[in-house]
C-alpha positions as CSV (number, residue, x, y, z in Angstrom):
1,M,-2.2,-27.0,-44.4
2,G,-6.0,-27.4,-43.6
3,A,-7.2,-28.3,-40.2
4,E,-7.4,-32.1,-39.6
5,N,-10.9,-33.4,-39.5
6,V,-11.1,-35.3,-36.2
7,T,-14.5,-36.6,-35.0
8,S,-14.7,-37.2,-31.3
9,V,-16.2,-40.6,-30.2
10,K,-19.3,-40.1,-28.0
11,E,-20.0,-43.8,-27.3
12,F,-18.4,-47.2,-27.4
13,I,-19.8,-50.6,-28.4
14,L,-18.9,-53.4,-26.1
15,L,-18.9,-56.7,-28.1
16,G,-19.6,-58.7,-24.9
17,L,-19.1,-62.3,-24.1
18,A,-21.3,-63.8,-26.9
19,R,-23.1,-62.7,-30.1
20,Q,-25.8,-65.4,-30.1
21,R,-29.1,-64.3,-28.4
22,K,-29.7,-67.7,-26.6
23,I,-26.2,-67.6,-25.1
24,Q,-26.6,-64.0,-24.0
25,L,-29.9,-64.9,-22.2
26,F,-28.3,-67.9,-20.6
27,L,-25.3,-65.8,-19.4
28,F,-27.7,-63.2,-18.1
29,V,-29.4,-65.8,-15.8
30,V,-26.0,-67.2,-14.6
31,I,-24.4,-63.8,-14.0
32,F,-27.5,-62.5,-12.3
33,I,-27.5,-65.4,-9.8
34,V,-23.7,-65.0,-9.3
35,Y,-24.3,-61.2,-8.6
36,L,-27.0,-61.9,-6.0
37,L,-25.0,-64.6,-4.3
38,T,-21.9,-62.4,-4.2
39,V,-23.7,-59.4,-2.7
40,L,-25.6,-61.5,-0.2
41,G,-22.5,-63.4,0.8
42,N,-20.4,-60.3,1.5
43,L,-23.4,-58.5,3.1
44,L,-23.8,-61.5,5.4
45,I,-20.1,-61.2,6.5
46,I,-20.6,-57.5,7.2
47,I,-23.7,-58.1,9.3
48,I,-22.1,-61.0,11.3
49,V,-19.0,-59.0,12.1
50,K,-21.0,-56.0,13.1
51,T,-23.5,-57.8,15.3
52,D,-21.2,-60.4,17.1
53,I,-19.2,-58.9,19.9
54,Q,-16.6,-61.7,19.8
55,L,-15.7,-60.7,16.2
56,Q,-14.8,-57.2,17.2
57,I,-11.1,-57.7,16.5
58,P,-8.9,-56.2,13.8
59,M,-8.9,-59.3,11.5
60,Y,-12.7,-59.2,11.1
61,Y,-12.8,-55.4,11.1
62,F,-10.7,-55.4,7.9
63,L,-12.6,-58.4,6.5
64,S,-15.8,-56.4,6.8
65,H,-14.2,-53.6,4.9
66,F,-13.0,-56.0,2.2
67,A,-16.5,-57.4,1.9
68,G,-17.9,-53.9,1.5
69,I,-15.4,-53.2,-1.3
70,E,-16.3,-56.4,-3.0
71,I,-20.0,-55.4,-3.1
72,C,-19.0,-52.0,-4.6
73,Y,-16.8,-53.7,-7.1
74,V,-19.3,-56.1,-8.5
75,T,-22.0,-53.4,-8.5
76,S,-19.7,-51.2,-10.7
77,T,-19.4,-54.0,-13.3
78,M,-22.1,-56.6,-13.2
79,P,-25.4,-54.5,-13.5
80,L,-24.1,-53.0,-16.7
81,M,-23.1,-56.4,-18.0
82,L,-26.6,-57.7,-17.2
83,T,-28.2,-54.8,-19.0
84,H,-26.2,-55.4,-22.1
85,L,-27.0,-59.2,-22.0
86,A,-30.7,-58.6,-21.5
87,T,-31.1,-56.0,-24.3
88,G,-28.5,-57.5,-26.6
89,N,-27.1,-53.9,-27.1
90,G,-23.6,-53.2,-25.9
91,T,-23.6,-49.5,-26.6
92,I,-22.2,-47.4,-23.7
93,S,-21.6,-43.6,-23.6
94,F,-18.1,-42.3,-23.2
95,A,-19.0,-40.7,-19.9
96,L,-20.5,-43.9,-18.5
97,C,-17.6,-45.9,-19.8
98,T,-15.2,-43.6,-18.0
99,L,-17.2,-43.7,-14.8
100,Q,-17.2,-47.5,-14.8
101,M,-13.4,-47.6,-15.4
102,Y,-12.8,-45.3,-12.5
103,A,-15.1,-47.2,-10.1
104,A,-13.7,-50.6,-11.0
105,L,-10.1,-49.4,-10.9
106,T,-10.7,-47.7,-7.5
107,M,-12.3,-50.8,-6.0
108,G,-9.6,-53.1,-7.3
109,S,-6.8,-50.8,-5.9
110,M,-8.6,-50.6,-2.6
111,E,-8.7,-54.4,-2.4
112,S,-4.9,-54.5,-3.2
113,F,-4.1,-52.0,-0.4
114,L,-6.5,-53.7,2.1
115,L,-5.0,-57.2,1.4
116,S,-1.6,-55.8,2.3
117,V,-3.1,-54.3,5.5
118,M,-4.7,-57.6,6.4
119,A,-1.3,-59.4,5.8
120,Y,0.4,-56.8,8.1
121,D,-2.3,-57.5,10.7
122,R,-1.5,-61.2,10.6
123,Y,2.2,-60.5,10.8
124,L,1.8,-58.5,14.0
125,A,-0.6,-61.1,15.5
126,I,1.8,-64.0,14.8
127,C,5.3,-62.5,14.9
128,C,4.8,-59.6,17.4
129,P,2.0,-60.7,19.8
130,L,3.3,-58.6,22.7
131,I,2.8,-55.3,20.8
132,Y,-0.2,-56.4,18.8
133,A,-2.8,-54.8,21.1
134,T,-1.0,-51.4,21.1
135,A,-0.2,-51.5,17.4
136,M,-3.8,-52.4,16.3
137,T,-5.9,-50.1,18.4
138,K,-9.3,-49.0,17.1
139,Q,-7.9,-45.7,16.0
140,N,-5.1,-47.3,14.1
141,Q,-7.5,-49.8,12.5
142,L,-9.6,-46.8,11.3
143,Q,-6.6,-45.0,10.0
144,F,-5.5,-48.1,8.0
145,A,-9.0,-48.5,6.5
146,L,-9.3,-44.8,5.7
147,A,-5.9,-44.8,4.0
148,C,-7.2,-47.5,1.6
149,W,-10.4,-45.6,0.9
150,V,-8.5,-42.3,0.3
151,I,-5.3,-43.2,-1.5
152,A,-6.8,-45.6,-4.1
153,P,-9.4,-43.1,-5.5
154,V,-6.7,-40.4,-5.8
155,L,-4.3,-42.6,-7.7
156,C,-7.0,-43.9,-10.0
157,A,-8.2,-40.4,-10.7
158,I,-4.8,-39.6,-12.2
159,C,-5.1,-42.5,-14.6
160,I,-8.6,-41.5,-15.7
161,I,-7.5,-37.9,-16.2
162,C,-4.8,-39.1,-18.5
163,L,-7.3,-41.1,-20.4
164,V,-9.9,-38.4,-20.9
165,C,-7.1,-36.1,-22.2
166,Q,-6.7,-38.5,-25.2
167,T,-8.4,-38.0,-28.5
168,F,-10.8,-40.8,-29.7
169,C,-11.7,-40.5,-33.3
170,G,-12.6,-44.2,-34.1
171,P,-13.0,-47.1,-34.2
172,N,-15.3,-47.4,-31.2
173,Q,-15.7,-51.2,-30.8
174,I,-14.3,-52.7,-27.7
175,N,-13.7,-56.5,-27.6
176,H,-14.7,-56.8,-24.0
177,F,-17.8,-56.9,-21.8
178,I,-16.8,-54.0,-19.5
179,C,-14.7,-50.8,-20.0
180,E,-11.2,-51.4,-18.9
181,L,-8.4,-48.8,-19.0
182,P,-5.8,-50.8,-21.1
183,V,-8.4,-51.9,-23.6
184,V,-10.0,-48.4,-24.1
185,L,-6.6,-46.8,-24.3
186,K,-5.8,-48.8,-27.4
187,L,-8.5,-47.0,-29.2
188,A,-7.0,-43.5,-28.7
189,C,-5.9,-41.7,-31.9
190,S,-3.4,-39.5,-30.1
191,D,0.0,-40.5,-28.6
192,T,-0.6,-42.6,-25.6
193,Q,3.1,-43.0,-24.5
194,I,2.8,-40.6,-21.5
195,S,-0.5,-42.1,-20.4
196,K,1.0,-45.6,-20.5
197,L,4.0,-44.4,-18.4
198,V,1.6,-42.8,-15.9
199,N,-0.5,-46.0,-15.7
200,L,2.7,-48.0,-15.2
201,A,3.8,-45.8,-12.3
202,I,0.3,-45.9,-10.7
203,G,0.2,-49.6,-11.2
204,A,3.5,-50.0,-9.4
205,L,2.2,-47.9,-6.4
206,G,-1.2,-49.5,-6.4
207,I,-0.4,-53.1,-7.2
208,L,3.3,-54.0,-6.9
209,A,3.9,-52.0,-3.6
210,P,1.1,-53.8,-1.7
211,F,2.1,-57.1,-3.2
212,S,5.7,-56.5,-2.0
213,V,4.4,-55.8,1.5
214,I,2.3,-59.1,1.4
215,L,5.3,-61.1,0.2
216,T,7.6,-59.6,2.9
217,T,5.0,-60.1,5.7
218,Y,4.3,-63.7,4.7
219,G,8.1,-64.4,4.5
220,C,8.4,-63.2,8.1
221,I,5.3,-65.3,9.1
222,L,6.7,-68.4,7.5
223,Y,10.1,-67.9,9.2
224,S,8.4,-67.4,12.6
225,V,6.1,-70.4,12.1
226,S,9.0,-72.7,11.2
227,H,10.5,-72.0,14.6
228,M,7.3,-72.7,16.6
229,K,7.6,-75.7,18.9
230,S,4.0,-76.0,19.7
231,N,1.8,-77.9,17.2
232,V,-1.3,-76.1,18.5
233,G,0.3,-72.7,17.9
234,L,1.5,-73.8,14.5
235,H,-1.9,-75.0,13.4
236,K,-3.6,-71.8,14.7
237,A,-1.2,-69.6,12.8
238,L,-1.5,-71.5,9.6
239,S,-5.3,-71.6,9.8
240,T,-5.7,-67.9,10.3
241,C,-3.5,-67.1,7.3
242,S,-4.7,-69.8,4.8
243,S,-7.9,-68.1,3.7
244,H,-6.2,-64.7,3.2
245,L,-3.3,-66.3,1.3
246,I,-5.8,-68.1,-1.1
247,V,-7.6,-64.8,-1.8
248,V,-4.2,-63.1,-2.4
249,I,-3.2,-65.8,-4.9
250,L,-6.5,-65.5,-6.7
251,F,-6.4,-61.7,-6.8
252,Y,-2.8,-61.2,-7.9
253,G,-2.7,-64.2,-10.1
254,T,-5.4,-62.9,-12.4
255,I,-3.9,-59.4,-12.4
256,I,-0.5,-60.8,-13.4
257,C,-2.1,-62.8,-16.2
258,M,-4.0,-59.7,-17.4
259,Y,-1.4,-57.0,-17.3
260,M,2.1,-58.7,-17.1
261,I,2.0,-61.8,-19.3
262,P,2.5,-61.0,-23.0
263,K,-0.7,-61.5,-25.0
264,S,-0.8,-63.7,-28.1
265,A,-1.9,-62.1,-31.3
266,S,-3.8,-65.3,-32.1
267,S,-6.1,-64.9,-29.1
268,P,-8.0,-61.6,-29.3
269,D,-10.4,-62.7,-26.6
270,H,-7.6,-63.2,-24.0
271,D,-8.4,-60.1,-22.0
272,K,-12.1,-60.8,-21.5
273,Q,-11.5,-64.5,-20.8
274,I,-9.3,-63.6,-17.9
275,A,-11.7,-60.7,-16.9
276,V,-14.5,-63.2,-16.5
277,F,-12.5,-64.8,-13.7
278,Y,-11.7,-61.7,-11.6
279,V,-15.0,-59.8,-12.4
280,V,-17.4,-62.7,-11.9
281,V,-15.8,-65.7,-10.3
282,T,-13.3,-64.3,-7.7
283,P,-15.8,-62.0,-6.0
284,L,-18.1,-65.0,-5.5
285,L,-15.3,-67.2,-4.2
286,N,-13.9,-64.7,-1.7
287,P,-16.8,-64.8,0.9
288,I,-16.9,-68.6,0.5
289,I,-13.1,-68.9,1.2
290,Y,-13.2,-66.7,4.2
291,T,-16.2,-68.5,5.8
292,L,-15.6,-72.1,4.7
293,R,-13.2,-73.1,7.5
294,N,-13.7,-70.2,9.9
295,K,-15.3,-71.6,13.0
296,S,-15.8,-68.2,14.5
297,I,-17.9,-67.1,11.5
298,H,-19.8,-70.4,11.7
299,R,-20.6,-69.9,15.4
300,A,-21.6,-66.3,14.9
301,A,-23.8,-67.2,11.9
302,S,-25.5,-70.0,13.9
303,K,-26.0,-67.7,16.8
304,M,-27.6,-65.0,14.6
305,L,-29.9,-67.5,12.9
């Protein structure tokens, strides 16, 4: 039997959000403004937390890390989107596509881990106030943050290694505006069963495990809050958790819609429609949510200005 003639794909073609040139240019302007606002909003949070001595507490320490991860996340996705919209050409090399997948996956996993750490911090502050100071020392804060920055890249590297071991012989068109692992994996010519199982296991560790921690901690917080007799303490506890809870709902809600809800065959644009929300909209909303009702941030920003 002769050797099978397999041509390796060297580049992919991202179909993007629109085909019409006028719509592409309009989207370029909108996404460029969103990108600038997202970076500036998160950068402002980092500067305020670092410069105001009254914000040198664990909650804002983790918030500054979250803002930094958001900047890295949008920078791994939006500039390439803007380039494709500006030029009208969605061609991307296999290497650059792989790099973007790894960066976006890593940043998303870091956010997941950090959200669980922030939930645990709120649990200690509300349910265990007597041991909070000893449990959240500066050394422990650094260890929690480092764990997020180390574990997520290692887990995501395993997924990417499984992907690059696949054979891609065509087609090379991706009905998306960024390279995402599940979408690219569909184009593989070889058997992807093992890769899908590995991705499922990594997803359970990187997404479901932190989400379980968040649900458990908020269950304990709600139980503790329901037994509070002081209205002042109740209001303070709920106000400190509300912003984080909204961000958690936005983050995991879009992930569940993307990866866990069965997709309809009649809606081929389902993936990128949801992706617009967590790639473009959610990173812009997060700094707004965290600062909208936060009087400490308002005071620190007014003082700095």
